[in-house]
DRENVOSE-529061 format. One record per residue (C-alpha): residue number from 0; residue in one letter; chain; x, y, z. Coordinates in steps of 0.02 Angstrom, whole numbers. Last residue first. Layout:
NUM; A; A; X; Y; Z
...
END
This chain:
66; K; A; -218; 1739; -2729
65; V; A; -169; 1582; -2776
64; G; A; -183; 1537; -2571
63; L; A; -339; 1396; -2618
62; L; A; -439; 1468; -2528
61; R; A; -438; 1633; -2588
60; L; A; -429; 1553; -2780
59; A; A; -582; 1444; -2728
58; K; A; -675; 1658; -2672
57; E; A; -602; 1711; -2865
56; R; A; -683; 1583; -2937
55; D; A; -852; 1533; -2847
54; G; A; -869; 1733; -2923
53; S; A; -807; 1677; -3122
52; S; A; -911; 1512; -3104
51; L; A; -793; 1370; -3080
50; Q; A; -780; 1189; -3193
49; G; A; -870; 1041; -3203
48; K; A; -737; 882; -3220
47; L; A; -832; 761; -3306
46; R; A; -893; 593; -3197
45; L; A; -1060; 683; -3179
44; A; A; -1068; 648; -3390
43; R; A; -1090; 478; -3402
42; L; A; -1171; 445; -3226
41; T; A; -1326; 586; -3356
40; S; A; -1308; 476; -3474
39; R; A; -1303; 306; -3383
38; K; A; -1478; 385; -3315
37; K; A; -1486; 376; -3128
36; K; A; -1602; 248; -3049
35; S; A; -1426; 104; -3047
34; T; A; -1342; 240; -2967
33; K; A; -1407; 272; -2815
32; R; A; -1257; 301; -2701
31; R; A; -1091; 359; -2794
30; K; A; -1116; 514; -2955
29; Y; A; -1221; 647; -2860
28; A; A; -1056; 756; -2829
27; H; A; -987; 859; -2982
26; H; A; -787; 850; -2964
25; F; A; -696; 1006; -2971
24; L; A; -615; 1117; -3071
23; V; A; -536; 1272; -3063
22; K; A; -501; 1382; -3214
21; G; A; -337; 1482; -3209
20; N; A; -252; 1462; -3391
19; K; A; -128; 1334; -3316
18; T; A; -250; 1221; -3234
17; V; A; -327; 1256; -3044
16; R; A; -393; 1096; -2971
15; F; A; -540; 1077; -2836
14; R; A; -577; 973; -2710
13; K; A; -425; 901; -2592
12; A; A; -359; 1083; -2589
11; A; A; -496; 1177; -2538
10; S; A; -513; 1026; -2389
9; R; A; -360; 1072; -2371
8; K; A; -367; 1232; -2350
7; T; A; -172; 1330; -2400
6; K; A; -98; 1430; -2287
5; V; A; -65; 1627; -2302
4; K; A; 146; 1691; -2276
3; C; A; 131; 1860; -2150
2; K; A; 247; 1962; -2249
1; A; A; 387; 1989; -2224
0; M; A; 459; 2153; -2116
END
């Protein structure tokens, strides 16, 4: 018999993106509220995408149905 297909967790699909090389990118938090108190350099840094660590990457890939 055929294996059951793994469904993608939709919450993870909205939060993470997998690159061609297998890295998992995410958007930083804390950039929408109280921006007047934050430094401009902090807001610029929060605009960039972050990369998940290796342990969290495995969990995210499992949620996305890649592994």
